[in-house]
VMD Tcl script that draws the C-alpha trace (Angstrom):
set ca {
  {-100.91 94.39 -58.98}
  {-104.30 93.25 -60.25}
  {-104.90 89.98 -62.03}
  {-105.89 90.43 -65.68}
  {-109.40 89.37 -66.59}
  {-109.73 86.00 -68.25}
  {-110.44 86.46 -71.96}
  {-113.83 85.42 -73.20}
  {-113.82 82.68 -75.84}
  {-115.16 83.78 -79.22}
  {-116.73 80.38 -79.81}
  {-119.21 79.12 -77.21}
  {-118.09 75.55 -77.99}
  {-114.81 76.32 -76.18}
  {-116.53 77.91 -73.19}
  {-116.20 76.11 -69.87}
  {-113.37 74.74 -67.79}
  {-113.31 71.40 -69.61}
  {-112.71 73.02 -73.00}
  {-110.21 75.74 -72.20}
  {-107.54 76.46 -74.83}
  {-104.76 76.93 -72.33}
  {-101.83 74.61 -71.75}
  {-103.82 72.41 -69.37}
  {-106.73 72.17 -71.79}
  {-104.49 71.33 -74.73}
  {-102.61 68.73 -72.69}
  {-105.89 67.10 -71.68}
  {-107.06 67.14 -75.31}
  {-103.80 65.48 -76.43}
  {-104.00 62.89 -73.64}
  {-107.55 62.01 -74.73}
  {-106.36 61.69 -78.34}
  {-103.45 59.47 -77.27}
  {-105.80 57.18 -75.32}
  {-108.33 57.04 -78.17}
  {-105.73 56.23 -80.83}
  {-103.35 54.20 -78.64}
  {-100.57 56.66 -79.53}
  {-97.61 57.00 -77.17}
  {-97.77 60.05 -74.91}
  {-96.06 61.30 -71.78}
  {-94.06 58.70 -69.90}
  {-95.38 55.99 -72.25}
  {-93.88 57.68 -75.30}
  {-90.63 55.76 -75.39}
  {-88.32 57.51 -77.82}
  {-88.68 61.25 -78.48}
  {-89.55 60.55 -82.10}
  {-92.59 58.51 -81.07}
  {-94.02 61.35 -79.03}
  {-93.25 63.91 -81.73}
  {-95.08 61.81 -84.32}
  {-98.02 61.45 -81.94}
  {-98.13 65.21 -81.35}
  {-97.88 65.85 -85.10}
  {-100.74 63.46 -85.85}
  {-102.84 65.02 -83.09}
  {-102.20 68.53 -84.42}
  {-103.12 67.39 -87.95}
  {-106.41 66.00 -86.62}
  {-107.09 69.11 -84.54}
  {-106.42 71.43 -87.50}
  {-108.64 69.34 -89.79}
  {-111.43 69.49 -87.20}
  {-111.09 73.27 -86.88}
  {-111.12 73.67 -90.67}
  {-114.28 71.54 -90.92}
  {-115.92 73.61 -88.20}
  {-114.94 76.84 -89.95}
  {-116.33 75.51 -93.23}
  {-119.59 74.51 -91.54}
  {-119.90 77.98 -90.01}
  {-119.53 79.57 -93.45}
  {-122.27 77.37 -94.96}
}
mol new
graphics top color blue
foreach p $ca { graphics top sphere $p radius 0.5 }
foreach p [lrange $ca 0 end-1] q [lrange $ca 1 end] { graphics top cylinder $p $q radius 0.2 }
display resetview
């Protein structure tokens, strides 16, 4: 059985191993966010609710960034 070809990113900003939108890339992005904001993550998260709030805040920031980028592209 052959290995499927890796999909090409539609946005060159996400091209490259350090900016891959796979599980590893997203985990690295979240870990960077947690370090930058001093949010609990991984083993440091404490209670489940702490980590869920951190993930929610990170997703809010990520979505806002993507919306800004989409707006800039339309301008």
